[in-house]
ChimeraX commands (.cxc) that place a marker at each C-alpha (Angstrom):
marker #1 position -35.76,25.33,64.27 radius 0.5
marker #1 position -36.34,25.54,60.58 radius 0.5
marker #1 position -33.58,26.85,58.53 radius 0.5
marker #1 position -36.15,28.99,56.66 radius 0.5
marker #1 position -39.79,29.80,57.12 radius 0.5
marker #1 position -40.74,30.88,53.40 radius 0.5
marker #1 position -39.57,29.39,49.84 radius 0.5
marker #1 position -40.34,32.03,47.12 radius 0.5
marker #1 position -39.80,31.32,43.42 radius 0.5
marker #1 position -40.43,34.97,41.48 radius 0.5
marker #1 position -40.44,34.94,37.72 radius 0.5
marker #1 position -39.17,38.60,37.33 radius 0.5
marker #1 position -36.43,40.89,39.14 radius 0.5
marker #1 position -39.35,43.08,40.05 radius 0.5
marker #1 position -41.03,40.27,42.02 radius 0.5
marker #1 position -37.84,38.96,43.51 radius 0.5
marker #1 position -37.08,42.80,44.83 radius 0.5
marker #1 position -40.52,42.98,46.33 radius 0.5
marker #1 position -40.04,39.82,48.14 radius 0.5
marker #1 position -36.76,41.22,49.52 radius 0.5
marker #1 position -38.29,44.29,50.92 radius 0.5
marker #1 position -41.13,42.38,52.12 radius 0.5
marker #1 position -38.83,40.38,54.23 radius 0.5
marker #1 position -37.08,43.30,55.83 radius 0.5
marker #1 position -33.67,41.88,55.97 radius 0.5
marker #1 position -34.55,38.45,56.65 radius 0.5
marker #1 position -34.38,36.93,53.31 radius 0.5
marker #1 position -31.53,35.36,51.06 radius 0.5
marker #1 position -31.28,34.98,47.37 radius 0.5
marker #1 position -30.95,31.54,46.33 radius 0.5
marker #1 position -30.06,29.77,42.90 radius 0.5
marker #1 position -27.54,26.90,43.11 radius 0.5
marker #1 position -27.34,27.14,46.93 radius 0.5
marker #1 position -23.96,25.30,46.98 radius 0.5
marker #1 position -22.83,27.80,49.44 radius 0.5
marker #1 position -25.80,29.48,51.02 radius 0.5
marker #1 position -27.32,25.95,52.14 radius 0.5
marker #1 position -24.05,24.94,53.81 radius 0.5
marker #1 position -23.73,28.24,55.67 radius 0.5
marker #1 position -27.23,27.87,56.82 radius 0.5
marker #1 position -26.74,24.35,58.14 radius 0.5
marker #1 position -23.36,24.89,59.53 radius 0.5
marker #1 position -24.70,27.93,61.45 radius 0.5
marker #1 position -22.51,30.55,59.85 radius 0.5
marker #1 position -25.93,32.40,58.74 radius 0.5
marker #1 position -29.01,32.73,61.16 radius 0.5
marker #1 position -32.36,31.21,60.01 radius 0.5
marker #1 position -34.02,33.19,57.39 radius 0.5
marker #1 position -37.55,34.08,57.18 radius 0.5
marker #1 position -37.31,33.63,53.50 radius 0.5
marker #1 position -35.45,32.26,50.48 radius 0.5
marker #1 position -35.98,33.92,47.27 radius 0.5
marker #1 position -35.12,31.44,44.44 radius 0.5
marker #1 position -34.11,33.29,41.08 radius 0.5
marker #1 position -33.60,30.61,38.85 radius 0.5
marker #1 position -37.25,31.12,37.05 radius 0.5
marker #1 position -36.23,34.79,36.09 radius 0.5
marker #1 position -35.46,34.34,32.57 radius 0.5
marker #1 position -33.23,37.51,31.96 radius 0.5
marker #1 position -30.94,36.07,34.85 radius 0.5
marker #1 position -30.51,32.46,33.27 radius 0.5
marker #1 position -29.41,33.54,29.77 radius 0.5
marker #1 position -25.98,34.32,28.21 radius 0.5
marker #1 position -26.33,37.00,25.24 radius 0.5
marker #1 position -23.30,37.63,23.03 radius 0.5
marker #1 position -22.36,39.76,20.18 radius 0.5
marker #1 position -19.25,41.49,18.58 radius 0.5
marker #1 position -19.36,44.35,21.15 radius 0.5
marker #1 position -20.60,42.77,24.41 radius 0.5
marker #1 position -21.14,39.59,26.33 radius 0.5
marker #1 position -23.73,39.66,28.96 radius 0.5
marker #1 position -24.35,36.76,31.42 radius 0.5
marker #1 position -27.24,36.22,33.79 radius 0.5
marker #1 position -26.26,36.00,37.48 radius 0.5
marker #1 position -28.07,32.83,37.53 radius 0.5
marker #1 position -26.31,31.33,34.72 radius 0.5
marker #1 position -24.44,28.05,35.95 radius 0.5
marker #1 position -20.86,27.10,35.84 radius 0.5
marker #1 position -21.84,24.24,33.43 radius 0.5
marker #1 position -23.53,26.67,31.08 radius 0.5
marker #1 position -20.35,28.73,30.88 radius 0.5
marker #1 position -18.13,25.82,30.17 radius 0.5
marker #1 position -20.17,24.63,27.29 radius 0.5
marker #1 position -20.95,27.94,25.77 radius 0.5
marker #1 position -19.13,28.02,22.42 radius 0.5
marker #1 position -18.65,31.89,22.19 radius 0.5
marker #1 position -17.26,31.91,25.79 radius 0.5
marker #1 position -14.60,29.20,24.92 radius 0.5
marker #1 position -13.64,31.37,22.03 radius 0.5
marker #1 position -13.91,34.97,23.58 radius 0.5
marker #1 position -13.71,34.51,27.34 radius 0.5
marker #1 position -11.32,31.56,27.75 radius 0.5
marker #1 position -10.26,32.67,31.35 radius 0.5
marker #1 position -13.79,32.53,32.63 radius 0.5
marker #1 position -14.47,29.02,30.94 radius 0.5
marker #1 position -11.35,27.98,32.60 radius 0.5
marker #1 position -12.24,29.09,35.89 radius 0.5
marker #1 position -15.70,27.77,35.87 radius 0.5
marker #1 position -14.44,24.33,34.78 radius 0.5
marker #1 position -12.44,24.04,38.11 radius 0.5
marker #1 position -15.12,24.78,40.27 radius 0.5
marker #1 position -16.26,21.82,42.39 radius 0.5
marker #1 position -17.22,18.81,40.25 radius 0.5
marker #1 position -19.92,18.10,37.63 radius 0.5
marker #1 position -22.89,17.92,40.03 radius 0.5
marker #1 position -21.82,21.36,41.65 radius 0.5
marker #1 position -21.15,23.08,38.34 radius 0.5
marker #1 position -24.69,22.01,37.15 radius 0.5
marker #1 position -26.26,24.14,39.90 radius 0.5
marker #1 position -23.75,26.58,41.16 radius 0.5
marker #1 position -24.06,29.97,39.44 radius 0.5
marker #1 position -21.64,32.81,38.48 radius 0.5
marker #1 position -23.55,35.39,40.57 radius 0.5
marker #1 position -23.53,33.32,43.72 radius 0.5
marker #1 position -19.73,33.15,43.37 radius 0.5
marker #1 position -19.38,36.62,43.04 radius 0.5
marker #1 position -21.96,37.40,45.97 radius 0.5
marker #1 position -20.08,35.05,48.38 radius 0.5
marker #1 position -17.40,37.58,48.04 radius 0.5
marker #1 position -14.54,35.30,48.73 radius 0.5
marker #1 position -10.90,36.51,47.95 radius 0.5
marker #1 position -10.27,33.47,45.73 radius 0.5
marker #1 position -13.65,33.10,44.10 radius 0.5
marker #1 position -12.54,31.69,40.71 radius 0.5
marker #1 position -15.48,33.28,38.88 radius 0.5
marker #1 position -14.67,36.61,40.57 radius 0.5
marker #1 position -11.15,36.47,39.63 radius 0.5
marker #1 position -11.76,35.72,35.69 radius 0.5
marker #1 position -14.70,38.17,35.43 radius 0.5
marker #1 position -12.27,40.80,36.91 radius 0.5
marker #1 position -9.65,40.06,34.45 radius 0.5
marker #1 position -12.16,40.62,31.81 radius 0.5
marker #1 position -12.92,44.16,33.35 radius 0.5
marker #1 position -16.64,43.04,33.86 radius 0.5
marker #1 position -19.41,45.21,34.95 radius 0.5
marker #1 position -22.44,44.02,37.33 radius 0.5
marker #1 position -25.95,45.21,36.85 radius 0.5
marker #1 position -27.60,45.62,40.28 radius 0.5
marker #1 position -31.32,46.17,40.54 radius 0.5
marker #1 position -33.19,47.80,43.39 radius 0.5
marker #1 position -36.56,49.25,44.03 radius 0.5
marker #1 position -35.43,52.56,42.45 radius 0.5
marker #1 position -33.96,51.10,39.39 radius 0.5
marker #1 position -31.08,49.51,37.77 radius 0.5
marker #1 position -27.51,50.54,37.34 radius 0.5
marker #1 position -24.07,49.13,36.05 radius 0.5
marker #1 position -21.11,49.18,37.96 radius 0.5
marker #1 position -17.58,48.09,37.76 radius 0.5
marker #1 position -17.40,44.66,39.40 radius 0.5
marker #1 position -14.16,45.66,41.05 radius 0.5
marker #1 position -16.07,48.05,43.39 radius 0.5
marker #1 position -18.37,45.35,44.50 radius 0.5
marker #1 position -16.10,43.65,47.04 radius 0.5
marker #1 position -15.69,45.27,50.39 radius 0.5
marker #1 position -13.72,42.47,52.25 radius 0.5
marker #1 position -14.14,38.48,52.88 radius 0.5
marker #1 position -17.70,37.90,52.49 radius 0.5
marker #1 position -18.67,41.39,52.33 radius 0.5
marker #1 position -20.13,43.40,49.36 radius 0.5
marker #1 position -21.09,46.97,48.99 radius 0.5
marker #1 position -24.46,46.48,47.64 radius 0.5
marker #1 position -27.44,45.99,50.00 radius 0.5
marker #1 position -28.23,42.28,50.42 radius 0.5
marker #1 position -31.43,43.01,51.79 radius 0.5
marker #1 position -32.82,45.04,49.14 radius 0.5
marker #1 position -30.54,44.67,45.91 radius 0.5
marker #1 position -30.10,42.08,43.61 radius 0.5
marker #1 position -27.17,41.13,40.99 radius 0.5
marker #1 position -29.06,40.66,37.81 radius 0.5
marker #1 position -26.06,40.01,35.32 radius 0.5
marker #1 position -22.56,40.58,34.27 radius 0.5
marker #1 position -21.21,42.20,31.01 radius 0.5
marker #1 position -17.74,42.46,29.36 radius 0.5
marker #1 position -16.14,42.88,25.99 radius 0.5
marker #1 position -15.19,39.53,24.20 radius 0.5
marker #1 position -11.69,39.17,23.57 radius 0.5
marker #1 position -10.94,40.00,19.95 radius 0.5
marker #1 position -7.97,40.13,17.69 radius 0.5
marker #1 position -4.59,40.01,19.16 radius 0.5
marker #1 position -6.27,39.43,22.69 radius 0.5
marker #1 position -6.01,36.21,24.72 radius 0.5
marker #1 position -7.02,35.26,28.29 radius 0.5
marker #1 position -6.21,32.60,30.70 radius 0.5
marker #1 position -6.84,31.33,34.30 radius 0.5
marker #1 position -4.87,29.08,36.49 radius 0.5
marker #1 position -5.16,28.03,40.22 radius 0.5
marker #1 position -3.30,26.03,42.87 radius 0.5
marker #1 position -5.51,23.81,45.06 radius 0.5
marker #1 position -5.18,20.93,47.75 radius 0.5
marker #1 position -5.29,17.26,45.99 radius 0.5
marker #1 position -9.08,16.98,46.88 radius 0.5
marker #1 position -9.54,19.34,43.82 radius 0.5
marker #1 position -13.01,20.67,45.15 radius 0.5
marker #1 position -11.73,23.04,47.83 radius 0.5
marker #1 position -11.18,26.79,47.78 radius 0.5
marker #1 position -8.00,27.88,45.81 radius 0.5
marker #1 position -4.91,28.27,47.63 radius 0.5
marker #1 position -3.87,30.86,45.07 radius 0.5
marker #1 position -5.63,31.75,41.52 radius 0.5
marker #1 position -4.84,34.00,39.20 radius 0.5
marker #1 position -6.34,35.39,35.64 radius 0.5
marker #1 position -4.71,37.39,32.83 radius 0.5
marker #1 position -5.87,39.18,30.01 radius 0.5
marker #1 position -3.15,40.28,27.23 radius 0.5
marker #1 position -3.44,42.46,24.13 radius 0.5
marker #1 position -0.63,41.65,21.94 radius 0.5
marker #1 position 1.64,44.18,19.94 radius 0.5
marker #1 position 3.32,41.11,18.25 radius 0.5
marker #1 position 3.25,37.71,19.27 radius 0.5
marker #1 position 5.75,38.16,21.91 radius 0.5
marker #1 position 5.29,41.71,23.08 radius 0.5
marker #1 position 2.34,42.82,25.18 radius 0.5
marker #1 position 0.59,46.02,24.43 radius 0.5
marker #1 position -2.16,45.96,27.37 radius 0.5
marker #1 position -2.52,43.64,30.30 radius 0.5
marker #1 position -4.86,43.04,33.16 radius 0.5
marker #1 position -3.84,40.63,35.99 radius 0.5
marker #1 position -6.30,39.64,38.75 radius 0.5
marker #1 position -5.15,37.41,41.87 radius 0.5
marker #1 position -7.29,35.48,44.32 radius 0.5
marker #1 position -6.36,34.95,48.16 radius 0.5
marker #1 position -3.78,38.00,47.79 radius 0.5
marker #1 position -5.63,40.15,50.23 radius 0.5
marker #1 position -8.84,40.83,51.65 radius 0.5
marker #1 position -10.46,41.17,48.33 radius 0.5
marker #1 position -9.72,39.95,44.90 radius 0.5
marker #1 position -6.79,41.81,43.79 radius 0.5
marker #1 position -6.29,43.72,40.61 radius 0.5
marker #1 position -2.37,43.38,40.49 radius 0.5
marker #1 position -1.78,46.94,38.82 radius 0.5
marker #1 position 2.04,47.12,39.90 radius 0.5
marker #1 position 2.65,43.76,38.16 radius 0.5
marker #1 position 0.47,44.94,35.07 radius 0.5
marker #1 position 2.93,48.01,34.81 radius 0.5
marker #1 position 5.77,45.73,34.82 radius 0.5
marker #1 position 4.48,43.52,31.70 radius 0.5
marker #1 position 2.79,46.55,29.63 radius 0.5
marker #1 position 4.68,47.38,26.52 radius 0.5
marker #1 position 7.47,44.67,27.11 radius 0.5
marker #1 position 8.36,41.67,25.29 radius 0.5
marker #1 position 7.32,38.37,27.39 radius 0.5
marker #1 position 10.81,37.11,28.28 radius 0.5
marker #1 position 12.61,35.97,31.41 radius 0.5
marker #1 position 13.49,39.16,32.88 radius 0.5
marker #1 position 10.10,40.71,32.01 radius 0.5
marker #1 position 8.53,37.77,34.11 radius 0.5
marker #1 position 10.69,38.14,36.90 radius 0.5
marker #1 position 9.98,41.86,37.17 radius 0.5
marker #1 position 6.53,41.22,37.01 radius 0.5
marker #1 position 6.95,38.63,39.99 radius 0.5
marker #1 position 8.84,41.06,42.25 radius 0.5
marker #1 position 6.01,43.53,41.51 radius 0.5
marker #1 position 3.32,41.17,42.58 radius 0.5
marker #1 position 5.17,40.11,45.39 radius 0.5
marker #1 position 5.23,43.76,46.66 radius 0.5
marker #1 position 1.62,44.29,46.27 radius 0.5
marker #1 position -0.07,41.00,47.52 radius 0.5
marker #1 position -1.21,40.58,50.70 radius 0.5
marker #1 position -1.09,36.67,51.42 radius 0.5
marker #1 position -1.62,35.14,54.69 radius 0.5
marker #1 position -1.63,31.93,56.47 radius 0.5
marker #1 position -4.53,29.72,56.28 radius 0.5
marker #1 position -4.82,26.83,58.62 radius 0.5
marker #1 position -6.56,24.72,56.35 radius 0.5
marker #1 position -4.98,25.61,52.98 radius 0.5
marker #1 position -1.53,27.14,53.14 radius 0.5
marker #1 position 1.09,29.10,55.02 radius 0.5
marker #1 position 1.98,32.62,53.95 radius 0.5
marker #1 position 5.53,31.75,52.86 radius 0.5
marker #1 position 4.23,28.79,50.82 radius 0.5
marker #1 position 1.41,31.06,48.98 radius 0.5
marker #1 position 4.32,33.69,48.51 radius 0.5
marker #1 position 6.65,31.11,46.94 radius 0.5
marker #1 position 3.77,30.10,44.78 radius 0.5
marker #1 position 3.02,33.95,43.17 radius 0.5
marker #1 position 5.76,33.43,40.78 radius 0.5
marker #1 position 5.09,30.00,39.92 radius 0.5
marker #1 position 1.36,30.76,39.04 radius 0.5
marker #1 position 2.11,34.13,37.37 radius 0.5
marker #1 position 4.76,32.30,35.05 radius 0.5
marker #1 position 2.16,29.70,34.42 radius 0.5
marker #1 position -0.78,31.93,33.64 radius 0.5
marker #1 position 1.13,33.99,31.14 radius 0.5
marker #1 position 2.54,30.94,29.39 radius 0.5
marker #1 position -1.12,29.68,29.03 radius 0.5
marker #1 position -2.02,33.18,27.59 radius 0.5
marker #1 position 1.14,33.08,25.22 radius 0.5
marker #1 position 0.08,29.57,24.00 radius 0.5
marker #1 position -3.24,30.93,23.25 radius 0.5
marker #1 position -1.98,33.55,20.96 radius 0.5
marker #1 position 0.60,31.16,19.30 radius 0.5
marker #1 position -2.44,28.97,18.64 radius 0.5
marker #1 position -4.15,31.66,16.59 radius 0.5
marker #1 position -6.84,32.58,19.26 radius 0.5
marker #1 position -5.70,36.11,18.68 radius 0.5
marker link #1:1,2 radius 0.2
marker link #1:2,3 radius 0.2
marker link #1:3,4 radius 0.2
marker link #1:4,5 radius 0.2
marker link #1:5,6 radius 0.2
marker link #1:6,7 radius 0.2
marker link #1:7,8 radius 0.2
marker link #1:8,9 radius 0.2
marker link #1:9,10 radius 0.2
marker link #1:10,11 radius 0.2
marker link #1:11,12 radius 0.2
marker link #1:12,13 radius 0.2
marker link #1:13,14 radius 0.2
marker link #1:14,15 radius 0.2
marker link #1:15,16 radius 0.2
marker link #1:16,17 radius 0.2
marker link #1:17,18 radius 0.2
marker link #1:18,19 radius 0.2
marker link #1:19,20 radius 0.2
marker link #1:20,21 radius 0.2
marker link #1:21,22 radius 0.2
marker link #1:22,23 radius 0.2
marker link #1:23,24 radius 0.2
marker link #1:24,25 radius 0.2
marker link #1:25,26 radius 0.2
marker link #1:26,27 radius 0.2
marker link #1:27,28 radius 0.2
marker link #1:28,29 radius 0.2
marker link #1:29,30 radius 0.2
marker link #1:30,31 radius 0.2
marker link #1:31,32 radius 0.2
marker link #1:32,33 radius 0.2
marker link #1:33,34 radius 0.2
marker link #1:34,35 radius 0.2
marker link #1:35,36 radius 0.2
marker link #1:36,37 radius 0.2
marker link #1:37,38 radius 0.2
marker link #1:38,39 radius 0.2
marker link #1:39,40 radius 0.2
marker link #1:40,41 radius 0.2
marker link #1:41,42 radius 0.2
marker link #1:42,43 radius 0.2
marker link #1:43,44 radius 0.2
marker link #1:44,45 radius 0.2
marker link #1:45,46 radius 0.2
marker link #1:46,47 radius 0.2
marker link #1:47,48 radius 0.2
marker link #1:48,49 radius 0.2
marker link #1:49,50 radius 0.2
marker link #1:50,51 radius 0.2
marker link #1:51,52 radius 0.2
marker link #1:52,53 radius 0.2
marker link #1:53,54 radius 0.2
marker link #1:54,55 radius 0.2
marker link #1:55,56 radius 0.2
marker link #1:56,57 radius 0.2
marker link #1:57,58 radius 0.2
marker link #1:58,59 radius 0.2
marker link #1:59,60 radius 0.2
marker link #1:60,61 radius 0.2
marker link #1:61,62 radius 0.2
marker link #1:62,63 radius 0.2
marker link #1:63,64 radius 0.2
marker link #1:64,65 radius 0.2
marker link #1:65,66 radius 0.2
marker link #1:66,67 radius 0.2
marker link #1:67,68 radius 0.2
marker link #1:68,69 radius 0.2
marker link #1:69,70 radius 0.2
marker link #1:70,71 radius 0.2
marker link #1:71,72 radius 0.2
marker link #1:72,73 radius 0.2
marker link #1:73,74 radius 0.2
marker link #1:74,75 radius 0.2
marker link #1:75,76 radius 0.2
marker link #1:76,77 radius 0.2
marker link #1:77,78 radius 0.2
marker link #1:78,79 radius 0.2
marker link #1:79,80 radius 0.2
marker link #1:80,81 radius 0.2
marker link #1:81,82 radius 0.2
marker link #1:82,83 radius 0.2
marker link #1:83,84 radius 0.2
marker link #1:84,85 radius 0.2
marker link #1:85,86 radius 0.2
marker link #1:86,87 radius 0.2
marker link #1:87,88 radius 0.2
marker link #1:88,89 radius 0.2
marker link #1:89,90 radius 0.2
marker link #1:90,91 radius 0.2
marker link #1:91,92 radius 0.2
marker link #1:92,93 radius 0.2
marker link #1:93,94 radius 0.2
marker link #1:94,95 radius 0.2
marker link #1:95,96 radius 0.2
marker link #1:96,97 radius 0.2
marker link #1:97,98 radius 0.2
marker link #1:98,99 radius 0.2
marker link #1:99,100 radius 0.2
marker link #1:100,101 radius 0.2
marker link #1:101,102 radius 0.2
marker link #1:102,103 radius 0.2
marker link #1:103,104 radius 0.2
marker link #1:104,105 radius 0.2
marker link #1:105,106 radius 0.2
marker link #1:106,107 radius 0.2
marker link #1:107,108 radius 0.2
marker link #1:108,109 radius 0.2
marker link #1:109,110 radius 0.2
marker link #1:110,111 radius 0.2
marker link #1:111,112 radius 0.2
marker link #1:112,113 radius 0.2
marker link #1:113,114 radius 0.2
marker link #1:114,115 radius 0.2
marker link #1:115,116 radius 0.2
marker link #1:116,117 radius 0.2
marker link #1:117,118 radius 0.2
marker link #1:118,119 radius 0.2
marker link #1:119,120 radius 0.2
marker link #1:120,121 radius 0.2
marker link #1:121,122 radius 0.2
marker link #1:122,123 radius 0.2
marker link #1:123,124 radius 0.2
marker link #1:124,125 radius 0.2
marker link #1:125,126 radius 0.2
marker link #1:126,127 radius 0.2
marker link #1:127,128 radius 0.2
marker link #1:128,129 radius 0.2
marker link #1:129,130 radius 0.2
marker link #1:130,131 radius 0.2
marker link #1:131,132 radius 0.2
marker link #1:132,133 radius 0.2
marker link #1:133,134 radius 0.2
marker link #1:134,135 radius 0.2
marker link #1:135,136 radius 0.2
marker link #1:136,137 radius 0.2
marker link #1:137,138 radius 0.2
marker link #1:138,139 radius 0.2
marker link #1:139,140 radius 0.2
marker link #1:140,141 radius 0.2
marker link #1:141,142 radius 0.2
marker link #1:142,143 radius 0.2
marker link #1:143,144 radius 0.2
marker link #1:144,145 radius 0.2
marker link #1:145,146 radius 0.2
marker link #1:146,147 radius 0.2
marker link #1:147,148 radius 0.2
marker link #1:148,149 radius 0.2
marker link #1:149,150 radius 0.2
marker link #1:150,151 radius 0.2
marker link #1:151,152 radius 0.2
marker link #1:152,153 radius 0.2
marker link #1:153,154 radius 0.2
marker link #1:154,155 radius 0.2
marker link #1:155,156 radius 0.2
marker link #1:156,157 radius 0.2
marker link #1:157,158 radius 0.2
marker link #1:158,159 radius 0.2
marker link #1:159,160 radius 0.2
marker link #1:160,161 radius 0.2
marker link #1:161,162 radius 0.2
marker link #1:162,163 radius 0.2
marker link #1:163,164 radius 0.2
marker link #1:164,165 radius 0.2
marker link #1:165,166 radius 0.2
marker link #1:166,167 radius 0.2
marker link #1:167,168 radius 0.2
marker link #1:168,169 radius 0.2
marker link #1:169,170 radius 0.2
marker link #1:170,171 radius 0.2
marker link #1:171,172 radius 0.2
marker link #1:172,173 radius 0.2
marker link #1:173,174 radius 0.2
marker link #1:174,175 radius 0.2
marker link #1:175,176 radius 0.2
marker link #1:176,177 radius 0.2
marker link #1:177,178 radius 0.2
marker link #1:178,179 radius 0.2
marker link #1:179,180 radius 0.2
marker link #1:180,181 radius 0.2
marker link #1:181,182 radius 0.2
marker link #1:182,183 radius 0.2
marker link #1:183,184 radius 0.2
marker link #1:184,185 radius 0.2
marker link #1:185,186 radius 0.2
marker link #1:186,187 radius 0.2
marker link #1:187,188 radius 0.2
marker link #1:188,189 radius 0.2
marker link #1:189,190 radius 0.2
marker link #1:190,191 radius 0.2
marker link #1:191,192 radius 0.2
marker link #1:192,193 radius 0.2
marker link #1:193,194 radius 0.2
marker link #1:194,195 radius 0.2
marker link #1:195,196 radius 0.2
marker link #1:196,197 radius 0.2
marker link #1:197,198 radius 0.2
marker link #1:198,199 radius 0.2
marker link #1:199,200 radius 0.2
marker link #1:200,201 radius 0.2
marker link #1:201,202 radius 0.2
marker link #1:202,203 radius 0.2
marker link #1:203,204 radius 0.2
marker link #1:204,205 radius 0.2
marker link #1:205,206 radius 0.2
marker link #1:206,207 radius 0.2
marker link #1:207,208 radius 0.2
marker link #1:208,209 radius 0.2
marker link #1:209,210 radius 0.2
marker link #1:210,211 radius 0.2
marker link #1:211,212 radius 0.2
marker link #1:212,213 radius 0.2
marker link #1:213,214 radius 0.2
marker link #1:214,215 radius 0.2
marker link #1:215,216 radius 0.2
marker link #1:216,217 radius 0.2
marker link #1:217,218 radius 0.2
marker link #1:218,219 radius 0.2
marker link #1:219,220 radius 0.2
marker link #1:220,221 radius 0.2
marker link #1:221,222 radius 0.2
marker link #1:222,223 radius 0.2
marker link #1:223,224 radius 0.2
marker link #1:224,225 radius 0.2
marker link #1:225,226 radius 0.2
marker link #1:226,227 radius 0.2
marker link #1:227,228 radius 0.2
marker link #1:228,229 radius 0.2
marker link #1:229,230 radius 0.2
marker link #1:230,231 radius 0.2
marker link #1:231,232 radius 0.2
marker link #1:232,233 radius 0.2
marker link #1:233,234 radius 0.2
marker link #1:234,235 radius 0.2
marker link #1:235,236 radius 0.2
marker link #1:236,237 radius 0.2
marker link #1:237,238 radius 0.2
marker link #1:238,239 radius 0.2
marker link #1:239,240 radius 0.2
marker link #1:240,241 radius 0.2
marker link #1:241,242 radius 0.2
marker link #1:242,243 radius 0.2
marker link #1:243,244 radius 0.2
marker link #1:244,245 radius 0.2
marker link #1:245,246 radius 0.2
marker link #1:246,247 radius 0.2
marker link #1:247,248 radius 0.2
marker link #1:248,249 radius 0.2
marker link #1:249,250 radius 0.2
marker link #1:250,251 radius 0.2
marker link #1:251,252 radius 0.2
marker link #1:252,253 radius 0.2
marker link #1:253,254 radius 0.2
marker link #1:254,255 radius 0.2
marker link #1:255,256 radius 0.2
marker link #1:256,257 radius 0.2
marker link #1:257,258 radius 0.2
marker link #1:258,259 radius 0.2
marker link #1:259,260 radius 0.2
marker link #1:260,261 radius 0.2
marker link #1:261,262 radius 0.2
marker link #1:262,263 radius 0.2
marker link #1:263,264 radius 0.2
marker link #1:264,265 radius 0.2
marker link #1:265,266 radius 0.2
marker link #1:266,267 radius 0.2
marker link #1:267,268 radius 0.2
marker link #1:268,269 radius 0.2
marker link #1:269,270 radius 0.2
marker link #1:270,271 radius 0.2
marker link #1:271,272 radius 0.2
marker link #1:272,273 radius 0.2
marker link #1:273,274 radius 0.2
marker link #1:274,275 radius 0.2
marker link #1:275,276 radius 0.2
marker link #1:276,277 radius 0.2
marker link #1:277,278 radius 0.2
marker link #1:278,279 radius 0.2
marker link #1:279,280 radius 0.2
marker link #1:280,281 radius 0.2
marker link #1:281,282 radius 0.2
marker link #1:282,283 radius 0.2
marker link #1:283,284 radius 0.2
marker link #1:284,285 radius 0.2
marker link #1:285,286 radius 0.2
marker link #1:286,287 radius 0.2
marker link #1:287,288 radius 0.2
marker link #1:288,289 radius 0.2
marker link #1:289,290 radius 0.2
marker link #1:290,291 radius 0.2
marker link #1:291,292 radius 0.2
marker link #1:292,293 radius 0.2
marker link #1:293,294 radius 0.2
marker link #1:294,295 radius 0.2
view
């Protein structure tokens, strides 16, 4: 039995939406296909009436940046993100996350939209975008809307938008500016291409070189959805980044994180021990960015 019957390649969002509606719930969006094709081949998804390839839709494959906002199309690849000079300077955590996804072959085809739409609790791109407080543009037959990215995730592999009739078009966020830095770190198995055991991103605005004015902290594999760690943020906000501050943030994070045992990656105990290690590491990386003059 074929894994799909039709392969469609629209050149506009409107054409893609029409194909989705026509398939009556029997279609999937494909770009890089690095997750989707495996899901089909290994039976995690049933055969589809149609695959709808969005890589020919120009607005979904572009990165646009100015002083106020950075917009990244959902079909932009991780390799494009890693190589983009504006993102390297003004979205460091996203560049660092994309650089760790798979190997070069995967990064050349895998897309940021696919990473988000797959809705894994430890999706590297999702964790970085959340730290940047990104919004997502969703298109349907009734129009387009921007929503906070945080509200898109409903659970492991589950999203709040309608896969059979809605399309992720783009992401947008404010570039890091003066006195702001971001960083991403992950811990994974030695193979280096698997899903993270734990990952974390932070965005910081500095009052001084050592005192944090504002903070956003996101954690993957710490619950059924990517976690915005607001209790840990409160422990860091307005404080000097010293040992007692980090220890307070680690305690707060341990209280709100819902880590669990995964038979293929790590135990709950191991993950809980890693929370403090990774938090200290990602904060140190962001502080080094500030001292290097990135802010």
